[in-house]
C-alpha positions in Angstrom: 3.8 -18.5 18.4 0.6 -16.5 18.7 2.6 -13.5 19.8 4.6 -13.6 16.6 1.5 -14.0 14.5 0.0 -11.0 16.3 3.1 -8.9 15.6 3.0 -9.9 11.9 -0.7 -8.9 11.8 0.0 -5.6 13.4 2.8 -4.8 10.9 0.6 -5.8 8.0 -2.2 -3.6 9.3 0.1 -0.6 9.6 1.6 -1.2 6.2 -1.9 -1.4 4.8 -2.7 1.9 6.4 0.4 3.5 4.8 -0.8 2.2 1.4 -4.2 3.6 2.0 -2.9 7.0 3.1 -0.7 7.1 0.1 -3.7 6.5 -2.2 -5.7 9.2 -0.5 -3.0 11.8 -0.4 -2.2 11.2 -4.1 -5.6 12.7 -5.0 -4.7 16.1 -3.5 -2.2 18.7 -4.7 0.7 18.8 -2.2 3.2 21.6 -1.7 6.8 20.9 -1.0 7.8 21.6 2.6 4.5 21.1 4.3 3.9 18.4 6.9 1.4 16.7 4.6 3.9 16.5 1.8 6.5 15.0 4.2 4.0 12.4 5.4 3.3 11.5 1.7 7.0 11.1 1.0 7.3 8.7 4.0 4.3 6.7 2.7 5.7 6.7 -0.8 9.2 5.6 0.2 7.8 2.8 2.5 5.3 1.4 0.0 6.9 1.9 -3.4 9.2 -1.2 -3.4 6.2 -3.5 -2.7 3.9 -1.7 -5.2 6.6 -1.5 -7.9 6.8 -5.3 -7.8 3.1 -5.6 -8.2 3.2 -3.1 -11.1 5.7 -5.4 -12.8 3.1 -8.2 -12.7 0.0 -6.0 -13.3 0.8 -3.0 -15.4 -1.6 0.1 -15.3 -4.7 -0.2 -17.5 -4.7 2.4 -20.3 -7.9 4.5 -20.7 -7.2 7.0 -23.5 -4.7 9.5 -22.2 -5.0 8.3 -18.6 -4.0 5.1 -16.9 -5.6 3.3 -13.9 -3.0 1.9 -11.5 -4.5 -1.2 -9.8 -1.3 -2.0 -7.8 -2.6 -0.1 -4.7 -5.9 -2.1 -4.7 -4.1 -5.4 -5.4 -1.5 -4.7 -2.7 -4.2 -4.0 -0.1 -6.0 -7.2 -1.2 -2.9 -9.3 -0.8 -2.2 -7.9 2.7 -5.9 -8.5 3.6 -5.8 -12.1 2.4 -2.6 -12.9 4.3 -3.9 -11.3 7.5 -7.4 -12.8 7.3 -6.8 -16.3 5.9 -3.1 -17.4 6.0 -1.9 -16.1 9.4 -4.8 -17.6 11.4 -3.7 -21.0 10.1 -0.3 -20.6 11.8 
């Protein structure tokens, strides 16, 4: 059972890294065809279904003409809570 929990924790950790990488890469202008752009697309495609569900629950906060998307932060927080508090109980 502990091996299964370890694998789940590893998968959650890697998924959290993908979300974090997506957040960091979204701050920079990316040109199509570059390796950085391809990595961003991989991160986007892997994390968008999860973050889209969170955006349905917690819409972006409007601040004038801009909007603050908290789904990345909440998504990482949910992964951290599951890894730190729920999985050790199993």
